[in-house]
GUDO-99662 format. One record per residue (C-alpha): residue number from 1; x, y, z. Coordinates in Angstrom, 3 decimals, m for minus. Layout:
<sites>
<i->NUM&c1->X&c2->Y&c3->Z> $
...
</sites>
This chain:
<sites>
<i->1&c1->7.261&c2->2.497&c3->m12.218> $
<i->2&c1->9.608&c2->3.109&c3->m9.281> $
<i->3&c1->11.853&c2->0.500&c3->m7.668> $
<i->4&c1->9.557&c2->0.559&c3->m4.630> $
<i->5&c1->6.597&c2->m0.494&c3->m6.760> $
<i->6&c1->8.549&c2->m3.396&c3->m8.299> $
<i->7&c1->8.235&c2->m5.038&c3->m4.885> $
<i->8&c1->4.418&c2->m4.705&c3->m4.964> $
<i->9&c1->2.249&c2->m7.231&c3->m6.784> $
<i->10&c1->m1.446&c2->m8.091&c3->m6.697> $
<i->11&c1->m3.463&c2->m10.520&c3->m8.822> $
<i->12&c1->m7.148&c2->m9.780&c3->m9.436> $
<i->13&c1->m9.697&c2->m12.455&c3->m10.399> $
<i->14&c1->m13.054&c2->m12.049&c3->m12.132> $
<i->15&c1->m14.882&c2->m14.345&c3->m9.713> $
<i->16&c1->m14.890&c2->m15.104&c3->m6.019> $
<i->17&c1->m12.434&c2->m17.685&c3->m4.675> $
<i->18&c1->m9.754&c2->m16.824&c3->m7.276> $
<i->19&c1->m11.724&c2->m18.213&c3->m10.197> $
<i->20&c1->m12.054&c2->m16.955&c3->m13.768> $
<i->21&c1->m9.678&c2->m14.767&c3->m15.730> $
<i->22&c1->m6.959&c2->m12.936&c3->m13.820> $
<i->23&c1->m4.941&c2->m9.739&c3->m14.126> $
<i->24&c1->m1.589&c2->m9.132&c3->m12.403> $
<i->25&c1->m0.775&c2->m5.581&c3->m11.361> $
<i->26&c1->2.277&c2->m3.927&c3->m9.767> $
<i->27&c1->1.318&c2->m0.251&c3->m10.091> $
<i->28&c1->m1.668&c2->2.050&c3->m9.659> $
<i->29&c1->m4.638&c2->1.064&c3->m11.831> $
<i->30&c1->m7.508&c2->3.569&c3->m12.251> $
<i->31&c1->m9.888&c2->1.095&c3->m13.950> $
<i->32&c1->m9.575&c2->m2.660&c3->m13.514> $
<i->33&c1->m12.478&c2->m3.180&c3->m15.923> $
<i->34&c1->m10.107&c2->m2.268&c3->m18.745> $
<i->35&c1->m8.547&c2->m5.704&c3->m18.108> $
<i->36&c1->m11.352&c2->m7.793&c3->m16.584> $
<i->37&c1->m15.126&c2->m7.839&c3->m17.059> $
<i->38&c1->m15.542&c2->m7.787&c3->m13.258> $
<i->39&c1->m13.312&c2->m8.234&c3->m10.230> $
<i->40&c1->m14.468&c2->m10.140&c3->m7.163> $
<i->41&c1->m11.334&c2->m11.543&c3->m5.460> $
<i->42&c1->m7.588&c2->m10.924&c3->m5.281> $
<i->43&c1->m4.271&c2->m12.137&c3->m3.918> $
<i->44&c1->m1.673&c2->m9.659&c3->m2.681> $
<i->45&c1->1.628&c2->m11.393&c3->m3.389> $
<i->46&c1->3.901&c2->m8.553&c3->m2.251> $
<i->47&c1->3.563&c2->m5.061&c3->m0.842> $
<i->48&c1->0.452&c2->m3.151&c3->0.244> $
<i->49&c1->m2.476&c2->m1.800&c3->m1.754> $
<i->50&c1->m5.579&c2->0.307&c3->m1.266> $
<i->51&c1->m8.550&c2->m1.005&c3->m3.260> $
<i->52&c1->m11.537&c2->1.087&c3->m4.311> $
<i->53&c1->m15.033&c2->0.033&c3->m5.354> $
<i->54&c1->m15.220&c2->2.765&c3->m8.009> $
<i->55&c1->m12.910&c2->3.816&c3->m10.837> $
<i->56&c1->m10.251&c2->6.514&c3->m10.526> $
<i->57&c1->m9.519&c2->5.752&c3->m6.849> $
<i->58&c1->m12.964&c2->6.739&c3->m5.570> $
<i->59&c1->m15.652&c2->5.174&c3->m3.418> $
<i->60&c1->m15.220&c2->2.827&c3->m0.501> $
<i->61&c1->m11.621&c2->1.931&c3->0.253> $
<i->62&c1->m9.934&c2->m1.086&c3->1.763> $
<i->63&c1->m6.279&c2->m1.501&c3->2.776> $
<i->64&c1->m4.675&c2->m4.865&c3->1.980> $
<i->65&c1->m1.373&c2->m6.456&c3->2.950> $
<i->66&c1->0.022&c2->m9.731&c3->1.619> $
<i->67&c1->m2.594&c2->m12.455&c3->1.619> $
<i->68&c1->m5.621&c2->m13.964&c3->m0.093> $
<i->69&c1->m8.924&c2->m12.109&c3->m0.276> $
<i->70&c1->m11.520&c2->m14.524&c3->m1.635> $
<i->71&c1->m14.581&c2->m12.244&c3->m1.852> $
<i->72&c1->m14.975&c2->m8.502&c3->m2.401> $
<i->73&c1->m17.947&c2->m8.410&c3->0.008> $
<i->74&c1->m15.710&c2->m9.353&c3->2.954> $
<i->75&c1->m13.837&c2->m6.108&c3->2.171> $
<i->76&c1->m17.097&c2->m4.092&c3->2.402> $
<i->77&c1->m17.012&c2->m3.255&c3->m1.299> $
<i->78&c1->m20.412&c2->m2.659&c3->m2.873> $
<i->79&c1->m19.935&c2->m3.653&c3->m6.516> $
<i->80&c1->m16.612&c2->m5.445&c3->m6.648> $
<i->81&c1->m13.162&c2->m3.967&c3->m7.030> $
<i->82&c1->m12.755&c2->m1.189&c3->m9.610> $
<i->83&c1->m9.357&c2->0.487&c3->m9.016> $
<i->84&c1->m6.221&c2->0.065&c3->m6.900> $
<i->85&c1->m3.333&c2->2.134&c3->m5.648> $
<i->86&c1->0.092&c2->0.904&c3->m4.505> $
<i->87&c1->1.049&c2->2.057&c3->m1.011> $
<i->88&c1->4.775&c2->2.805&c3->m1.264> $
<i->89&c1->7.156&c2->1.644&c3->1.438> $
<i->90&c1->7.865&c2->4.465&c3->3.839> $
<i->91&c1->11.079&c2->4.686&c3->5.827> $
<i->92&c1->11.214&c2->7.715&c3->8.026> $
<i->93&c1->9.048&c2->9.859&c3->10.218> $
<i->94&c1->5.298&c2->10.299&c3->10.203> $
<i->95&c1->3.756&c2->13.703&c3->10.722> $
<i->96&c1->0.387&c2->15.324&c3->10.119> $
<i->97&c1->m1.636&c2->18.181&c3->11.520> $
<i->98&c1->m5.310&c2->17.438&c3->12.134> $
<i->99&c1->m8.049&c2->20.062&c3->12.284> $
<i->100&c1->m11.434&c2->19.964&c3->13.931> $
<i->101&c1->m13.189&c2->21.746&c3->11.036> $
<i->102&c1->m13.101&c2->21.721&c3->7.254> $
<i->103&c1->m10.745&c2->24.143&c3->5.522> $
<i->104&c1->m7.916&c2->23.492&c3->8.025> $
<i->105&c1->m9.859&c2->25.401&c3->10.678> $
<i->106&c1->m10.685&c2->25.113&c3->14.337> $
<i->107&c1->m8.713&c2->23.315&c3->16.997> $
<i->108&c1->m5.520&c2->21.720&c3->15.597> $
<i->109&c1->m2.995&c2->19.154&c3->16.792> $
<i->110&c1->0.196&c2->17.802&c3->15.289> $
<i->111&c1->0.539&c2->14.030&c3->15.468> $
<i->112&c1->3.273&c2->11.563&c3->14.603> $
<i->113&c1->1.849&c2->8.268&c3->15.862> $
<i->114&c1->m1.330&c2->6.217&c3->15.678> $
<i->115&c1->m4.360&c2->7.667&c3->17.437> $
<i->116&c1->m7.187&c2->5.264&c3->18.200> $
<i->117&c1->m9.531&c2->7.918&c3->19.611> $
<i->118&c1->m9.218&c2->11.641&c3->18.810> $
<i->119&c1->m11.900&c2->12.628&c3->21.338> $
<i->120&c1->m10.061&c2->10.995&c3->24.238> $
<i->121&c1->m6.542&c2->12.048&c3->23.290> $
<i->122&c1->m7.092&c2->15.588&c3->21.994> $
<i->123&c1->m10.537&c2->16.548&c3->23.297> $
<i->124&c1->m11.741&c2->16.973&c3->19.695> $
<i->125&c1->m15.080&c2->15.583&c3->18.572> $
<i->126&c1->m13.658&c2->14.684&c3->15.164> $
<i->127&c1->m11.147&c2->15.505&c3->12.448> $
<i->128&c1->m12.596&c2->17.147&c3->9.326> $
<i->129&c1->m9.391&c2->18.265&c3->7.557> $
<i->130&c1->m5.647&c2->17.704&c3->7.791> $
<i->131&c1->m2.230&c2->18.393&c3->6.334> $
<i->132&c1->m0.021&c2->15.306&c3->5.921> $
<i->133&c1->3.650&c2->16.292&c3->5.747> $
<i->134&c1->5.379&c2->12.911&c3->6.243> $
<i->135&c1->4.314&c2->9.333&c3->5.702> $
<i->136&c1->1.141&c2->7.620&c3->4.579> $
<i->137&c1->m1.919&c2->7.295&c3->6.805> $
<i->138&c1->m5.266&c2->5.545&c3->7.066> $
<i->139&c1->m8.042&c2->7.568&c3->8.676> $
<i->140&c1->m11.160&c2->5.860&c3->10.061> $
<i->141&c1->m14.593&c2->7.287&c3->10.765> $
<i->142&c1->m14.970&c2->5.382&c3->14.072> $
<i->143&c1->m12.670&c2->5.039&c3->17.101> $
<i->144&c1->m10.287&c2->2.089&c3->17.370> $
<i->145&c1->m9.678&c2->1.922&c3->13.595> $
<i->146&c1->m13.191&c2->0.846&c3->12.621> $
<i->147&c1->m15.694&c2->1.896&c3->9.971> $
<i->148&c1->m14.980&c2->3.370&c3->6.568> $
<i->149&c1->m11.415&c2->4.452&c3->5.939> $
<i->150&c1->m9.519&c2->6.794&c3->3.669> $
<i->151&c1->m5.923&c2->6.509&c3->2.481> $
<i->152&c1->m3.940&c2->9.769&c3->2.769> $
<i->153&c1->m0.651&c2->10.597&c3->1.098> $
<i->154&c1->1.390&c2->13.755&c3->1.814> $
<i->155&c1->m0.643&c2->16.861&c3->1.001> $
<i->156&c1->m3.452&c2->19.112&c3->2.233> $
<i->157&c1->m6.948&c2->17.695&c3->2.683> $
<i->158&c1->m9.189&c2->20.718&c3->3.226> $
<i->159&c1->m12.304&c2->18.547&c3->3.447> $
<i->160&c1->m12.746&c2->14.813&c3->3.334> $
<i->161&c1->m14.788&c2->13.054&c3->0.707> $
<i->162&c1->m14.620&c2->9.356&c3->m0.109> $
<i->163&c1->m15.789&c2->10.217&c3->m3.609> $
<i->164&c1->m12.700&c2->12.230&c3->m4.537> $
<i->165&c1->m10.103&c2->10.623&c3->m6.753> $
<i->166&c1->m7.062&c2->12.646&c3->m5.737> $
<i->167&c1->m8.691&c2->13.991&c3->m2.560> $
<i->168&c1->m8.137&c2->17.515&c3->m3.749> $
<i->169&c1->m11.529&c2->18.719&c3->m4.936> $
<i->170&c1->m15.263&c2->18.341&c3->m4.678> $
<i->171&c1->m17.541&c2->15.358&c3->m5.028> $
<i->172&c1->m18.740&c2->12.371&c3->m3.075> $
<i->173&c1->m19.480&c2->12.582&c3->0.610> $
<i->174&c1->m18.301&c2->15.984&c3->1.838> $
<i->175&c1->m18.138&c2->16.651&c3->5.553> $
<i->176&c1->m16.920&c2->13.188&c3->6.486> $
<i->177&c1->m15.637&c2->13.089&c3->10.071> $
<i->178&c1->m12.767&c2->10.893&c3->11.200> $
<i->179&c1->m12.133&c2->9.780&c3->14.763> $
<i->180&c1->m9.006&c2->7.584&c3->14.502> $
<i->181&c1->m5.892&c2->7.382&c3->12.330> $
<i->182&c1->m3.099&c2->4.863&c3->11.746> $
<i->183&c1->0.320&c2->5.088&c3->10.092> $
<i->184&c1->1.080&c2->2.705&c3->7.249> $
<i->185&c1->4.329&c2->1.623&c3->5.661> $
<i->186&c1->7.448&c2->m0.094&c3->6.904> $
<i->187&c1->7.424&c2->1.445&c3->10.382> $
<i->188&c1->3.634&c2->1.708&c3->10.655> $
<i->189&c1->0.594&c2->m0.611&c3->10.251> $
</sites>
């Protein structure tokens, strides 16, 4: 565990409204069911986390900052919370190159700030692949940071799929199109 992650802490509860058994976590956890029989609410006590409704960092995702989250359904999770990932603090620049097509193809633009509507800003209908070089980002399927989202760390994303654990291979919902993106970390969201 890094020093950055020591500042992050989340407590998961088996039932809604912070009831039932609990499990405290300060690092990535690929399967919360190893500690709880189910997970339906949580409290972020420090730091930021991305929660997933499937194991191994797959499925629907939801970004959480410090606060109380009394019901997994308010986070648009289908079957409760199944895994979580710590979003490390980021001090520095943000930079990514977005591509209109899968496989890092088609029209491309380099960005370093939030973009609430790709179509308006870059005259692109959507973003279907990208290369993140600096910072951590949230990408949304609808303009103005709405709809399903995906958490992106530095690396190449040749095609987007919410079903991918590390976002580096096949599975899930291939061909997902994103239309807005937001920086996260100390200087971002």
